[in-house]
N, C-alpha and C positions, 0 to 999 in steps of 0.2 A: 121551349122552356116550362118546366114543371115546378109546382109548389114545392118549397122546401121542407115544410112539415106536413105530416100526413097523420091526420087524427085517428086515434084508436076507435074501433068500432064499438068498444064497451066502455061504460063509466068506470073510472079509475077509482077504486075503495082503497086508500093507504092503510096499511097496518104496520105499526112500529111501536116498540116498547122502549121506555126510557126507565130502566130498573137499576142500572149500575153505571154511575158517574164517575169518571177519573179526572183528577185535577193535579196537574204537574205544578210543582212549586220549587222556587229556587231560594226562598228566604226573603225575597224583596217585598216591600208593601205593594209594589205594582203586580207582581204575581198574585198577591192576595186578593186583588181586585176582582178575581174570578170567583172568589168564594161567595159572595151574595147570591149570585146566579146558581151556584152549585146548591147553595141551602134552599133557595126557592123551589128548585127541582126536587130536592129531597122531600121537603114538605108536600107538594103538590102532586108528585108522582109516586111517593112512597119509596123513592129511589135511596140505594145506598151510595154512600160517597167513599172513594178510595183516594187518598192524598198521596202522591208519588214524588219522590225527589231522586234524580238520577246523578250521580256523582259525575261531574264533567272532568275529562282529562285536560290538565294544564289549566284549571278554573282560576279565574282571577279572584282577587282577594275580596273585591267589593263587587256589587252589580246595581244599578240604578240608583247609586248613593248608599244601598245597604250592604251589609256584610253578605258574603255569599258562603252558602253552605258547601264546604269543599271536603268535609271529612264525615264519616259514617255516623260517628257518635253524636256530634252536634245536630246532624240531619234528623237523626231519630228523635232527640229531645224536642226539636222544634215542631217536627210532624206532629208528635204525641200531643203538645199543647193545642196545637190547631184542631186535631181531631177531637179534643175534649168538648169543642164547641159545637159538634154534630152528633146527634144521637145515633149510635150505631156505626159511626165512620171509623174507617181502618186506615193504617198508615203502612207506606212500604218505602224502604229506602234501597235503591239498586247500589251496591258498594262497589262494584267494578268500574273504575274509570272509562268513560265513553268518550270517543271522539265525535261520534254521530249520535247526539241526543235525541233527535227527531226519531230516528229508527228505534232506539230504545224505548220512547214512549210509545211508538206504535206496536212494538213487540209486547210490551206490557198490557197494553190495551187489549191485545189479542188473547194474551193469557189469562187476564182478568175477566174475559168476556164482557168488557164495558161496551156500554150502548151509546156513549157519548163522551167526548172530551172536552173539557171547559179551559179555555186559556185567556190569558190578557194580553192585548197587543200594545206595542209601543212603536214609536215612529224614528227610533234610532237604530243604527248599526253597530257593528263591532261586538264587544263581549256580549255574551248573554243573547245572542240574536235568536235564540230559539223560540223566544217570546214574540217575534214579530210575525205578520201576516205571512212572510216567506216561509218561515219554519212551521207556521200551521200547515200550509201547503205541502211541505216536505212530508208532514206525518201523513196527510190526506193520500198523497200520490202512492203511499205504500198500501192502499186500500184499507185505511183504518176506519173506526166508526166516525160518525159526523162529528165536526169539530165545531163548537160555538166559541166564535172569537170576539172578544169584548174589548171595549175601550175603557181606560180608568175613569172614573166619574167622581166629582168633587163630593157628592153625599154619600158615596158608597153603598149604593142601592141598586138593585136590578128591576126596573119597573118599566118595561117596553110598553107601547101602546098599541103594537099590532105586530102581524107577521107579514112580510112581502114575500111572496114566492115567485122567484123569476123563473119562468120555464121558457127553455129553448127547446120546443118540441121536435127540432130536427137532430139533436145530438144529445138525446138521453136527459134532456133538462127537467123531466118530470121525476127523476129519480130522488129529489129531494122533498118530495110531496108527503111521503108518509111521516118521516121525523118531524117536518115542519107541522103538520097537522097536529101530531101528538104534543109538540111543544105549544101550539096555540091552545088547544083543548085544556092541558093541564094549568095554563096560566090565564085561562078565560080571556084570550085575546082575538080580535076580528083578524080575518085573513084577506089580503088582496092578492088575486093571482094576476100576473103581470107578464105579458107576452109583447114581444115586438116583431112587427112584419116590416121588411125593408120597402123603402120607396125605390123608383128606377135610379135615383141618384146615388143610393147606398147599396145597391147591388153588388155582390161578388164580382171579380175580374171576369169569370167565364159567363156569368149570367148578363154582366154588363155589355158583353160583346153583342150576345144574342138580342139584346134590348135595343142595342145601337142599329141593327139591321131589321128588327122587326118590333118598333116600338108598341103597336096596337096590340101585338100578341103578348108582349111583355106586361103591358097595363092589364089586361085581361086576366093573365096567369097572377099576377099580384093581388088582384080583386079576389079571385078564388082562394088563394092563399089566407087572405083576410078572413074570408067566410069561414074556410075549414079551421081556422084558429079560434074564430069566436065560437063555433059550435063546439070545438073540444074544450074550451074554457067553461062553457055552459055546462057540459056534461061533469066536468070535475067539480065546478061549483055545487052542483046538485048533489052529487056524492058526499061533499063535505057538509053540506047542510043537514043531509040526513044524519050525520054524525053530531049533529047539534052546534055547530060552528057558523059564525056570522061571516059570510062570504061576499066580496064583490070583485069583480073583473075589470082589468084595463088591458085593451089592446092598443099599443103605440105605434107610430110609423117612424122610420128612420134607421139609423145605425144602432145596432142593440147595445153596445156597451155604453155608449153616451146617453141614450134614453134611460136605460136602468139606472146609471149613476145620478142622472138628473132627478130622476123620480125618487130614488132613495134619499138624496139631498133635501128633497122638498117635505120629506117624512123622517126627520133624523131620529125621532124615538122609536122607530119601528125596526125589528129584525129583519134583515135582508137573508133570504135563504136562496142559495144556488147551489146547483150540482157542478163540480169540478174535478178534473183529473189530478189537480194539484200540480200542474206544470208552473214553472217559475221563469223568469228572465226572458230571453228570446223565444223559447219554447212556448211561454205564456202568450207572447206577443202574436206568434202565428198560430195560435191554436184558434179553431174555428169557435168553440164554446167561450162565452162571456165569462164564465165561472173564474177560470184562472186568472182573467185580467181585471176583474172588477175590485179583487183584494188590492187596497192602496189607493183606489179611486174613490172610496166612500168612508165615512166615519161611523156609519151606522153598526150595531152589533151584527156579526156575519154568522149564519149557520152555513157551513161548508160540508157538502155531502158528496162523497166519491159515487159515480154512476153505477158502480157494480154493487153498492150496498143496498 
């Protein structure tokens, strides 16, 4: 049995810009809950904001209790009014009715060269489901730029207390480092590097079989993996501190999804950043990466990054 995570030989120095932010809106107050975060990033990063509305095929007349924007003219008037509250913001209405709104958002993000998409999530299904975590992952799976997925707050402000970067070093989980570090630096937030090493009880099926016949070797391998992960986090933390960030590292033991979700629950005011291929449903359940499965398990703001970005 060999360790599942192999640390890089050189410190990782993340690079990422947040210069162009895309905010899809449907006319509802729930969708507008993404605006405070977009405004904060526009001010702190000097980013430009593009407001987008995609006309939905067979759109409902209302969404989340508000009138749904289902025609080009009303959408243009609405977006123009919102854009007036952002210095330099632009607005775009996609007039052709689309059945796959997530694909259209991802296509527009590529067309506009967006560095980040900001969405607000809800816990409901049915009409307008593109605002849910599932829809955010549908955007991500098309290798769109990172998605900042938010929850509606009573005070309507975006004031996170930190950024938790969940690192799955065996499955390209460090892909979220660049955007996460940029977000933390822009908002002057401390960073927690979080990694999980399994125990013998939480090993995958193949490794569990090996552990059954060679428990001492498995215990030694897990200890080596723990040491390797600690060393890797130390390297990453050093690189981030050189960029002026306040960084701490946590290495937990157990089942990755549970440990990450529980840690996030203990720090509800912090953004949880994960790399994800955007798999949903049973695909997400069987995925080795925690990124696709953590959405829906936490209420923290989420920064979702596709591993290829």
